[in-house]
Backbone bond lengths (Angstrom), bond angles and torsions (degrees), N, CA, C in turn:
res aa  C-N    CA-C-N  psi(-1)  N-CA   C-N-CA  omega(-1)  CA-C   N-CA-C  phi
1 X - - - 1.401 - - 1.566 111.13 -
2 X 1.331 114.37 141.99 1.477 117.27 176.93 1.508 111.85 -114.37
3 X 1.416 118.68 4.65 1.416 123.01 176.16 1.544 107.61 -92.56
4 X 1.371 110.99 158.57 1.526 121.11 175.26 1.495 112.01 48.83
5 X 1.343 114.26 49.20 1.414 119.06 178.03 1.576 111.50 -102.23
6 X 1.273 116.20 155.65 1.488 122.08 172.09 1.560 105.09 -68.84
7 X 1.339 112.99 154.41 1.574 114.90 173.99 1.537 112.65 -50.77
8 X 1.356 112.73 -42.95 1.485 117.71 -177.65 1.501 114.13 -58.27
9 X 1.367 112.66 -45.41 1.427 120.24 -177.83 1.572 110.27 -70.52
10 X 1.275 117.11 -37.35 1.519 122.50 -175.70 1.538 105.22 -67.07
11 X 1.341 119.22 -31.28 1.424 121.75 -177.75 1.582 109.75 -71.49
12 X 1.283 117.07 -12.71 1.452 122.21 178.60 1.564 110.98 -86.13
13 X 1.281 116.44 -14.38 1.540 119.11 178.61 1.467 109.77 -62.11
14 X 1.291 112.42 151.47 1.442 115.63 -178.63 1.552 117.22 -96.66
15 X 1.335 110.85 148.25 1.486 120.16 173.17 1.504 102.64 -95.19
16 X 1.324 115.33 127.67 1.539 118.34 178.71 1.598 101.61 -131.63
17 X 1.234 114.46 117.95 1.532 122.86 178.19 1.402 109.87 -147.04
18 X 1.451 115.21 153.75 1.389 118.09 179.71 1.500 114.93 -57.45
19 X 1.319 122.64 151.43 1.453 122.80 164.99 1.483 116.67 -53.73
20 X 1.349 113.93 -34.14 1.460 121.88 179.24 1.475 113.29 -62.44
21 X 1.429 109.92 -44.93 1.512 115.02 177.14 1.482 116.21 -65.78
22 X 1.414 115.55 -40.40 1.430 123.41 175.92 1.602 112.59 -56.12
23 X 1.343 114.14 -36.34 1.425 118.42 -164.87 1.542 105.21 -103.68
24 X 1.285 121.76 -0.11 1.498 125.85 -174.45 1.581 107.05 -81.57
25 X 1.250 121.40 144.14 1.388 125.97 167.08 1.555 110.06 -62.94
26 X 1.326 118.72 120.15 1.418 124.33 -170.79 1.583 109.36 -113.10
27 X 1.316 113.57 167.89 1.416 114.40 -179.24 1.539 113.31 -67.59
28 X 1.352 118.73 155.98 1.403 118.02 -169.65 1.517 114.62 -85.52
29 X 1.360 113.49 75.21 1.458 120.49 177.08 1.482 112.19 -79.80
30 X 1.359 114.39 158.23 1.452 120.25 174.78 1.502 109.69 -73.49
31 X 1.307 118.94 171.21 1.480 122.67 176.56 1.510 106.81 -60.41
32 X 1.265 120.90 -44.95 1.463 124.17 -178.85 1.492 111.48 -58.19
33 X 1.277 115.84 -49.74 1.512 121.77 -179.08 1.522 108.19 -62.43
34 X 1.322 120.28 -39.68 1.510 120.28 178.69 1.581 107.64 -61.11
35 X 1.367 113.62 -46.66 1.485 114.62 -179.75 1.455 112.67 -57.29
36 X 1.359 118.53 -44.32 1.400 123.57 -179.89 1.579 109.73 -56.16
37 X 1.356 118.17 -47.15 1.442 121.96 178.63 1.476 111.81 -60.27
38 X 1.363 118.03 -44.28 1.456 121.01 175.60 1.405 116.88 -64.75
39 X 1.369 116.92 -35.40 1.452 125.02 174.02 1.552 111.18 -56.72
40 X 1.296 117.34 -44.50 1.498 117.28 178.65 1.507 112.93 -76.93
41 X 1.321 117.80 -30.66 1.480 121.68 177.05 1.532 107.33 -64.23
42 X 1.412 119.49 -34.93 1.444 122.69 179.66 1.547 113.97 -64.45
43 X 1.363 113.63 -15.69 1.485 119.34 179.36 1.517 114.99 -85.38
44 X 1.359 112.96 -10.82 1.488 116.82 176.09 1.492 114.66 -64.41
45 X 1.261 117.95 137.46 1.457 121.35 177.08 1.516 109.31 -104.22
46 X 1.353 115.79 162.25 1.455 116.43 -174.82 1.502 114.22 -59.80
47 X 1.320 120.62 -37.79 1.416 123.96 -175.65 1.566 113.08 -87.06
48 X 1.345 120.76 2.96 1.435 120.06 176.30 1.525 112.22 -67.50
49 X 1.292 116.97 155.19 1.457 118.69 -179.44 1.542 113.40 -125.56
50 X 1.251 115.33 5.01 1.505 120.63 179.28 1.462 118.34 96.86
51 X 1.290 114.25 -6.47 1.529 123.13 -179.07 1.591 111.27 -81.20
52 X 1.222 118.15 -18.03 1.532 118.70 -174.10 1.442 112.78 -91.94
53 X 1.326 118.55 163.54 1.400 126.30 172.80 1.609 111.92 -92.22
54 X 1.214 118.20 157.19 1.525 119.62 178.30 1.502 109.59 -123.49
55 X 1.370 118.28 127.12 1.386 123.63 -168.91 1.557 110.24 -112.35
56 X 1.286 112.90 148.61 1.452 120.16 175.52 1.587 108.17 -160.47
57 X 1.386 116.55 -167.56 1.379 120.13 173.72 1.508 108.68 -134.74
58 X 1.205 121.10 152.21 1.475 122.00 178.74 1.504 113.64 -58.22
59 X 1.376 116.76 -33.47 1.418 122.33 175.23 1.580 110.77 -62.03
60 X 1.327 113.27 -46.79 1.458 119.28 179.34 1.541 111.29 -61.75
61 X 1.310 117.14 -44.82 1.469 122.71 179.39 1.519 108.03 -54.48
62 X 1.364 115.20 -47.83 1.511 118.24 -178.21 1.538 109.07 -69.74
63 X 1.221 122.44 -38.86 1.504 119.89 -173.15 1.544 108.92 -74.60
64 X 1.292 118.77 -36.24 1.485 119.43 175.58 1.431 114.97 -71.00
65 X 1.376 117.17 -39.13 1.538 122.81 -172.97 1.500 106.48 -89.89
66 X 1.226 122.65 -2.30 1.507 120.36 -178.20 1.462 113.83 72.07
67 X 1.335 118.60 30.85 1.467 121.43 -178.75 1.572 110.21 -88.77
68 X 1.223 117.20 130.54 1.521 121.89 -176.02 1.514 111.52 -60.10
69 X 1.336 115.99 122.32 1.454 126.50 176.48 1.476 113.46 -98.20
70 X 1.374 115.01 -5.24 1.498 118.70 179.72 1.548 107.66 -83.45
71 X 1.359 120.69 -15.81 1.395 124.39 173.55 1.562 110.26 -79.59
72 X 1.291 116.70 125.04 1.394 120.47 -175.36 1.583 113.93 -69.10
73 X 1.330 119.35 -5.66 1.417 121.83 179.84 1.623 113.07 -101.53
74 X 1.324 115.13 7.28 1.463 119.36 -175.87 1.558 108.42 -61.17
75 X 1.333 116.85 -43.94 1.473 117.53 -173.83 1.449 116.76 -61.17
76 X 1.416 112.62 -44.50 1.489 116.76 177.47 1.470 111.49 -72.76
77 X 1.217 118.56 -27.21 1.532 123.77 -179.55 1.537 107.92 -68.88
78 X 1.312 121.58 -43.44 1.429 125.14 177.85 1.539 109.61 -65.01
79 X 1.368 113.20 -44.66 1.454 119.82 -176.92 1.562 105.39 -59.13
80 X 1.265 120.30 -51.62 1.474 126.59 -175.85 1.551 107.25 -64.49
81 X 1.257 121.70 -33.69 1.454 122.96 176.35 1.536 110.22 -65.61
82 X 1.292 117.94 -44.86 1.488 122.40 -177.92 1.596 109.34 -65.34
83 X 1.393 112.85 -41.46 1.502 112.60 178.34 1.487 112.30 -62.52
84 X 1.420 115.07 -42.60 1.397 122.65 179.04 1.554 111.90 -51.12
85 X 1.338 112.01 -39.50 1.477 119.43 -170.91 1.519 114.46 -80.59
86 X 1.423 113.76 -0.30 1.500 119.45 176.90 1.529 106.58 -99.50
87 X 1.252 115.46 -9.13 1.566 119.44 -177.85 1.508 112.84 -78.41
88 X 1.297 119.96 138.45 1.442 125.51 -172.98 1.628 105.43 -83.14
89 X 1.326 116.80 71.82 1.412 119.22 -177.81 1.599 106.50 -117.77
90 X 1.195 122.01 3.06 1.508 123.61 -170.07 1.534 105.09 -90.25
91 X 1.338 113.89 122.23 1.490 118.26 177.29 1.534 107.25 -97.62
92 X 1.239 120.01 118.69 1.525 121.35 172.97 1.436 105.42 -101.28
93 X 1.384 116.25 131.78 1.419 120.35 176.50 1.529 108.32 -113.62
94 X 1.346 114.08 117.64 1.452 123.33 171.98 1.476 107.65 -118.46
95 X 1.325 122.63 168.62 1.464 124.54 176.83 1.467 110.39 -48.08
96 X 1.316 118.25 108.50 1.459 121.59 173.63 1.418 113.88 77.46
97 X 1.331 118.28 5.51 1.600 116.72 -176.32 1.605 105.93 -129.83
98 X 1.300 111.80 133.31 1.466 118.77 167.32 1.596 107.77 -123.54
99 X 1.237 118.71 124.19 1.478 120.96 -175.34 1.543 111.86 -141.02
100 X 1.344 117.05 155.75 1.446 118.35 174.21 1.530 109.58 -109.15
101 X 1.389 109.65 148.27 1.468 118.96 -179.34 1.456 110.98 -152.91
102 X 1.286 120.14 163.96 1.461 120.42 175.22 1.541 106.09 -123.84
103 X 1.303 115.41 161.29 1.566 121.68 176.63 1.561 108.07 -63.48
104 X 1.295 110.73 -52.76 1.574 114.63 -173.60 1.539 108.12 -117.97
105 X 1.362 115.06 138.06 1.452 122.23 172.58 1.460 111.79 -78.85
106 X 1.305 119.99 -33.77 1.492 128.76 -178.78 1.458 111.17 -146.69
107 X 1.399 113.92 146.46 1.372 122.63 174.75 1.606 106.93 -139.01
108 X 1.333 113.43 146.91 1.528 118.36 171.51 1.540 106.24 -125.96
109 X 1.281 120.04 136.46 1.454 123.33 174.36 1.469 106.38 -129.28
110 X 1.434 117.33 120.11 1.376 122.12 170.92 1.482 111.34 -84.82
111 X 1.304 115.69 109.23 1.572 117.79 -168.83 1.558 109.62 -75.15
112 X 1.341 116.00 -9.33 1.479 115.94 174.46 1.476 113.24 -85.52
113 X 1.313 115.88 -50.50 1.545 122.83 178.84 1.486 112.81 -88.51
114 X 1.260 120.89 -22.40 1.475 122.29 -173.22 1.549 111.46 80.25
115 X 1.276 119.37 10.11 1.466 121.89 176.79 1.531 109.89 -65.28
116 X 1.310 115.27 136.47 1.427 123.93 179.80 1.576 112.37 -120.15
117 X 1.248 117.94 131.74 1.423 122.78 176.97 1.588 107.83 -126.90
118 X 1.365 114.23 125.77 1.458 115.07 179.34 1.551 108.16 -130.25
119 X 1.363 111.68 157.80 1.385 120.75 178.10 1.585 110.22 -130.81
120 X 1.303 115.95 122.66 1.467 116.20 -173.65 1.593 108.06 -70.23
121 X 1.278 114.15 144.83 1.508 116.83 179.38 1.520 107.63 -68.37
122 X 1.382 108.37 139.89 1.542 115.41 -171.80 1.593 114.31 -64.08
123 X 1.321 116.94 -18.42 1.394 117.90 173.82 1.491 115.07 -74.83
124 X 1.275 115.22 -11.81 1.534 121.24 173.42 1.594 112.45 -87.50
125 X 1.344 113.42 -16.02 1.431 114.41 -172.57 1.453 117.10 -53.89
126 X 1.444 123.55 -39.26 1.333 122.99 -178.54 1.571 111.39 -69.78
127 X 1.301 116.27 -18.13 1.521 119.72 180.00 1.526 113.60 -93.14
128 X 1.389 117.27 -6.67 1.373 118.07 -174.11 1.505 114.33 -128.66
129 X 1.388 121.23 -15.31 1.397 122.09 -171.81 1.554 110.32 -129.36
130 X 1.439 114.82 143.69 1.364 120.56 177.59 1.477 112.54 60.02
131 X 1.328 115.55 41.62 1.468 118.74 179.32 1.534 108.87 -86.23
132 X 1.354 118.75 130.28 1.430 125.44 -179.58 1.598 110.72 -119.35
133 X 1.163 115.07 -22.09 1.494 120.05 178.65 1.502 113.20 -153.68
134 X 1.306 115.77 165.26 1.480 121.65 -178.33 1.546 116.85 52.69
135 X 1.306 111.17 47.86 1.518 120.36 -178.43 1.438 114.75 -123.08
136 X 1.311 117.80 156.55 1.388 128.17 178.70 1.547 106.32 -103.13
137 X 1.381 113.72 141.43 1.424 117.65 -175.68 1.571 110.96 -144.79
138 X 1.298 117.02 125.42 1.540 118.08 175.60 1.547 105.56 -163.49
139 X 1.316 111.56 161.82 1.453 116.99 178.87 1.430 114.01 -75.72
140 X 1.396 115.59 143.09 1.493 123.01 -177.23 1.485 110.79 -54.92
141 X 1.434 116.48 -38.59 1.390 121.23 -176.70 1.521 116.58 -65.39
142 X 1.386 115.94 -17.03 1.357 116.96 179.00 1.565 115.51 -67.48
143 X 1.251 117.09 -30.65 1.556 121.23 178.59 1.536 117.39 -95.95
144 X 1.336 112.98 -18.33 1.417 116.13 -168.75 1.687 113.17 -66.21
145 X 1.327 118.17 -29.06 1.423 118.15 172.91 1.552 118.80 -72.62
146 X 1.360 115.96 -10.77 1.437 120.68 -176.85 1.609 108.16 -71.99
147 X 1.275 115.20 131.10 1.460 118.97 175.12 1.477 112.39 -89.90
148 X 1.359 115.02 -28.00 1.429 118.43 -178.55 1.605 114.62 -89.50
149 X 1.337 115.42 132.13 1.439 118.36 -178.17 1.629 106.25 -65.70
150 X 1.307 116.48 -25.41 1.425 114.92 179.36 1.592 112.85 -69.90
151 X 1.253 114.62 -35.65 1.462 120.64 177.56 1.465 110.73 -64.01
152 X 1.315 120.71 -40.16 1.433 122.48 178.14 1.545 111.19 -65.19
153 X 1.395 116.59 -44.64 1.447 118.78 175.99 1.526 113.38 -64.33
154 X 1.362 114.93 -46.29 1.476 117.53 -176.60 1.581 109.72 -61.44
155 X 1.315 117.48 -40.58 1.508 119.48 178.84 1.515 108.26 -57.92
156 X 1.328 118.14 -47.59 1.457 120.32 -176.10 1.518 109.58 -60.57
157 X 1.317 114.89 -46.18 1.467 117.53 -178.16 1.467 114.96 -63.29
158 X 1.441 117.82 -42.86 1.375 122.16 179.20 1.514 111.94 -63.54
159 X 1.365 117.78 -39.35 1.531 119.32 -179.42 1.600 106.99 -70.34
160 X 1.308 116.61 -35.96 1.431 117.95 -178.93 1.607 109.31 -63.36
161 X 1.344 114.73 -41.62 1.449 122.51 177.37 1.468 111.99 -59.87
162 X 1.337 115.16 -44.84 1.492 119.45 178.90 1.452 110.58 -64.63
163 X 1.323 120.42 -45.63 1.456 122.11 -174.95 1.486 109.58 -73.90
164 X 1.362 121.06 -21.27 1.470 123.50 -178.93 1.563 108.85 -82.35
165 X 1.356 118.82 -9.68 1.464 115.12 -179.31 1.496 111.61 -75.13
166 X 1.392 116.48 158.51 1.412 121.45 179.91 1.520 108.80 -60.52
167 X 1.321 120.77 -44.72 1.431 121.26 172.34 1.493 107.30 -84.42
168 X 1.232 117.79 96.22 1.474 123.63 -167.87 1.583 110.19 -63.51
169 X 1.281 122.38 -23.51 1.395 124.39 -179.44 1.536 109.64 -112.74
170 X 1.276 115.86 132.83 1.475 122.71 172.76 1.479 104.03 -68.72
171 X 1.349 115.44 144.92 1.483 127.65 169.42 1.532 104.68 -66.33
172 X 1.240 122.64 128.35 1.468 123.91 -177.51 1.479 112.66 -61.05
173 X 1.290 120.85 -23.15 1.509 123.27 178.23 1.547 111.56 -103.62
174 X 1.282 116.70 8.44 1.476 118.67 -174.92 1.466 115.12 -113.31
175 X 1.272 120.31 134.78 1.443 122.61 169.96 1.491 112.67 -93.12
176 X 1.350 118.42 129.44 1.387 124.62 179.90 1.459 113.68 -102.78
177 X 1.242 124.19 132.07 1.474 124.15 173.72 1.519 110.92 -88.24
178 X 1.323 118.49 126.27 1.390 125.38 174.14 1.489 111.93 -110.34
179 X 1.347 116.13 119.25 1.455 124.42 -177.15 1.503 114.47 -89.63
180 X 1.320 117.56 139.05 1.422 126.83 174.25 1.472 111.89 -127.09
181 X 1.357 118.89 142.83 1.479 119.77 157.63 1.497 109.74 -73.81
182 X 1.355 114.54 125.65 1.434 120.07 -171.99 1.467 113.00 -51.35
183 X 1.354 118.13 -45.83 1.490 122.04 -177.40 1.482 111.28 -71.34
184 X 1.282 122.60 -33.30 1.452 126.73 174.05 1.511 111.26 -62.53
185 X 1.340 115.84 -45.78 1.423 120.34 -174.55 1.541 107.84 -67.14
186 X 1.324 117.10 -38.16 1.545 117.49 173.31 1.458 112.18 -60.35
187 X 1.311 119.21 -41.40 1.461 122.77 179.74 1.565 110.56 -67.51
188 X 1.285 119.39 -41.36 1.479 122.07 179.37 1.542 109.88 -64.23
189 X 1.316 115.98 -34.74 1.522 121.23 176.64 1.521 116.94 -83.20
190 X 1.427 113.98 -8.18 1.405 117.66 -175.54 1.525 112.97 62.07
191 X 1.314 113.58 41.68 1.407 120.38 -177.24 1.575 114.45 -120.36
192 X 1.331 113.60 30.54 1.399 115.37 -173.80 1.513 112.62 -84.79
193 X 1.338 118.33 6.08 1.535 119.55 167.91 1.486 109.85 -72.39
194 X 1.335 120.57 -18.22 1.505 119.14 176.44 1.453 107.91 -85.26
195 X 1.310 119.73 101.52 1.498 128.63 179.38 1.445 108.94 -67.07
196 X 1.260 115.50 -41.23 1.525 120.65 -174.58 1.434 108.54 -90.54
197 X 1.335 119.98 130.00 1.443 121.30 179.34 1.603 114.01 -60.39
198 X 1.310 117.34 -31.85 1.493 119.16 178.42 1.522 110.08 -61.52
199 X 1.383 118.74 -38.46 1.406 124.28 177.77 1.489 111.36 -66.39
200 X 1.389 113.24 -47.29 1.454 115.68 178.49 1.510 116.31 -60.93
201 X 1.392 115.45 -36.61 1.483 121.80 -179.65 1.588 105.91 -69.51
202 X 1.338 119.60 -45.93 1.408 120.11 -174.54 1.461 114.55 -76.39
203 X 1.307 119.70 -39.57 1.524 122.75 -172.98 1.548 112.62 -90.97
204 X 1.346 116.80 -25.66 1.428 118.58 -179.25 1.472 113.77 -110.75
205 X 1.360 113.96 -62.50 1.437 118.51 -165.58 1.543 111.31 -74.97
206 X 1.284 119.91 -44.81 1.502 119.85 176.35 1.507 113.53 -62.13
207 X 1.306 115.61 -41.42 1.414 121.02 174.78 1.536 113.16 -57.12
208 X 1.373 115.72 -45.97 1.433 120.39 179.22 1.463 112.82 -60.87
209 X 1.383 116.44 -45.31 1.434 123.89 -178.22 1.511 111.42 -65.70
210 X 1.325 118.87 -40.50 1.511 119.46 175.77 1.473 113.92 -60.72
211 X 1.383 117.99 -38.32 1.396 120.79 -179.11 1.542 113.03 -70.76
212 X 1.406 114.16 -41.98 1.442 121.97 174.54 1.533 110.12 -56.58
213 X 1.373 116.95 -48.07 1.386 117.30 -177.01 1.421 116.16 -71.71
214 X 1.290 118.86 -21.20 1.495 125.93 175.57 1.548 113.83 -77.54
215 X 1.346 112.49 -43.12 1.507 114.82 -169.95 1.498 116.27 -112.37
216 X 1.314 120.25 -20.14 1.439 121.38 177.42 1.528 114.15 -68.66
217 X 1.349 114.37 128.35 1.487 118.88 171.37 1.468 114.84 -80.21
218 X 1.310 118.49 -9.97 1.503 120.05 -170.58 1.525 114.18 -108.28
219 X 1.371 118.80 -38.69 1.484 114.66 -170.11 1.476 108.90 -133.28
220 X 1.376 118.53 163.54 1.335 126.61 173.02 1.504 108.96 -135.11
221 X 1.247 119.16 136.56 1.604 124.35 -178.64 1.549 101.45 -110.38
222 X 1.321 113.76 111.79 1.471 120.73 -172.33 1.506 120.75 -80.19
223 X 1.348 115.00 -17.14 1.462 115.51 -177.79 1.517 108.27 -175.94
224 X 1.327 115.71 171.54 1.481 122.32 172.44 1.478 108.11 -118.54
225 X 1.298 121.36 108.62 1.384 126.32 -179.93 1.592 108.44 -105.74
226 X 1.325 115.50 132.57 1.382 120.16 -179.63 1.604 115.01 -121.30
227 X 1.263 113.91 150.31 1.481 122.20 176.59 1.466 106.27 -125.16
228 X 1.302 117.66 134.33 1.442 123.24 -175.02 1.504 113.99 -123.81
229 X 1.311 114.49 149.27 1.543 120.42 165.30 1.586 105.84 -111.68
230 X 1.316 108.82 116.72 1.433 114.52 -175.81 1.524 109.38 62.71
231 X 1.272 118.86 -129.24 1.500 121.02 175.03 1.489 117.49 -89.48
232 X 1.358 115.64 -3.02 1.518 116.75 -173.39 1.546 104.43 -100.13
233 X 1.359 111.63 138.82 1.466 118.77 169.27 1.488 109.29 -78.61
234 X 1.308 114.30 123.73 1.517 120.03 -179.44 1.497 113.00 -104.14
235 X 1.334 117.20 -34.15 1.499 122.37 -173.25 1.546 110.18 -129.65
236 X 1.338 115.26 132.32 1.424 122.49 168.66 1.517 113.60 -112.72
237 X 1.349 112.34 125.41 1.452 114.48 -176.56 1.599 106.04 -116.16
238 X 1.340 112.26 127.86 1.491 119.99 178.78 1.513 111.86 -112.51
239 X 1.354 119.55 109.65 1.464 119.51 177.06 1.559 108.26 -78.59
240 X 1.273 113.34 125.59 1.446 124.55 -177.82 1.468 117.38 -123.78
241 X 1.340 119.03 136.90 1.458 126.31 179.00 1.459 111.19 -142.27
242 X 1.386 118.13 161.41 1.398 122.69 -179.35 1.558 105.81 -77.08
243 X 1.283 114.50 158.71 1.527 117.24 176.33 1.471 111.06 -77.55
244 X 1.387 116.37 160.89 1.489 119.03 171.63 1.610 103.38 -101.97
245 X 1.302 111.05 179.76 1.538 117.26 -166.02 1.516 110.11 -64.35
246 X 1.410 121.30 -39.81 1.471 116.87 -175.94 1.497 107.77 -73.24
247 X 1.350 124.61 -25.13 1.460 123.39 176.39 1.473 110.41 -69.58
248 X 1.405 116.01 -41.15 1.415 119.49 -178.24 1.579 112.66 -62.36
249 X 1.336 113.85 -41.86 1.470 120.46 179.25 1.606 108.93 -63.36
250 X 1.347 114.75 -45.40 1.394 117.28 179.37 1.548 113.30 -64.14
251 X 1.313 118.76 -40.43 1.415 122.81 179.60 1.507 111.36 -68.99
252 X 1.315 120.68 -35.10 1.390 125.45 -179.95 1.553 109.01 -66.06
253 X 1.273 114.73 -43.11 1.605 118.44 178.24 1.542 106.13 -66.89
254 X 1.297 120.92 -44.79 1.441 121.11 179.96 1.491 116.16 -61.21
255 X 1.353 113.84 -39.90 1.462 121.26 175.48 1.536 110.29 -65.10
256 X 1.242 115.89 -48.50 1.514 118.11 -179.64 1.570 111.99 -57.41
257 X 1.337 114.91 -45.82 1.486 119.08 177.91 1.561 107.83 -60.93
258 X 1.294 117.39 -46.57 1.491 116.42 -177.55 1.543 115.87 -61.68
259 X 1.407 114.12 -37.50 1.456 117.55 -178.28 1.539 112.94 -82.63
260 X 1.352 119.11 -19.42 1.437 122.41 -178.77 1.483 112.18 -110.43
261 X 1.261 120.72 10.47 1.443 124.57 -172.59 1.515 108.05 -66.60
262 X 1.370 119.31 -46.65 1.500 121.45 -176.92 1.472 107.74 -62.35
263 X 1.337 119.10 -43.01 1.437 123.33 -175.66 1.486 108.83 -63.44
264 X 1.321 114.09 -45.68 1.528 121.17 179.83 1.483 109.61 -57.71
265 X 1.329 118.02 -51.08 1.432 120.60 -179.16 1.524 113.28 -56.92
266 X 1.327 117.50 -42.16 1.396 125.70 175.97 1.528 113.49 -56.07
267 X 1.393 110.67 -48.36 1.458 118.92 176.15 1.589 112.66 -60.21
268 X 1.324 113.14 -43.89 1.489 116.33 -174.79 1.529 105.50 -68.62
269 X 1.347 122.53 -32.41 1.433 125.16 -173.33 1.508 109.70 -73.09
270 X 1.475 120.84 -18.16 1.358 120.74 -175.52 1.476 110.00 -73.37
271 X 1.389 119.03 144.82 1.457 123.05 -179.21 1.543 109.86 -66.80
272 X 1.383 112.75 144.42 1.532 117.15 179.16 1.537 109.79 -68.10
273 X 1.312 120.56 154.14 1.426 123.60 172.65 1.489 110.04 -77.15
């Protein structure tokens, strides 16, 4: 069952999406909006077919995703995020095809109870339901501590690349180099505003890798290797490996602190009995 779970248990639910969806250029959502989308994807069960609605509450979204509820604007912020995600602003780029789509075709928000009901857009159904092969799978909690939207996207892309390999599992002692066309990676991360590669590397790519290496219990990205033609960077190579036990424990602690920081501060601020 995925209903009536504690935030800690809900973060163990899996995100399962097609490799194509993970690697497609998506709409430019904020980190919080990405987490909301993934939160609802984590509610999908194996036998769902896309026709059902998914329910939650604004309080549950905040508690699971680590969104601060001590801020009086959290409610309207989540509501505006959900509305944004019904708008057809998402450009999907496939070979020879440019199309618009939204995450949700419909949403309902009960402003009294905070109950939320969403329905995934039918054009997403092939990427989210009844997946038997060519899919990306990871725990929701892996990406929730990330503050950078680039970290969330890069993590999804890296995992999809790993799962798309013929040897579906990395050797625990082996580092695998994953190659990207530099311009394509910028598009997949929605970071094309950085015209200069140095800016892209510093403001998007390095920031994303730092957060993945701090909070992910699964993978580490060891470096950024570039190959150039003339003065232009054409290829980005990311050496990726699985974490070892000490790194997993450290990441688990860091993630717990990041997701529970607001709650802890609120508790500490309460007067003693």
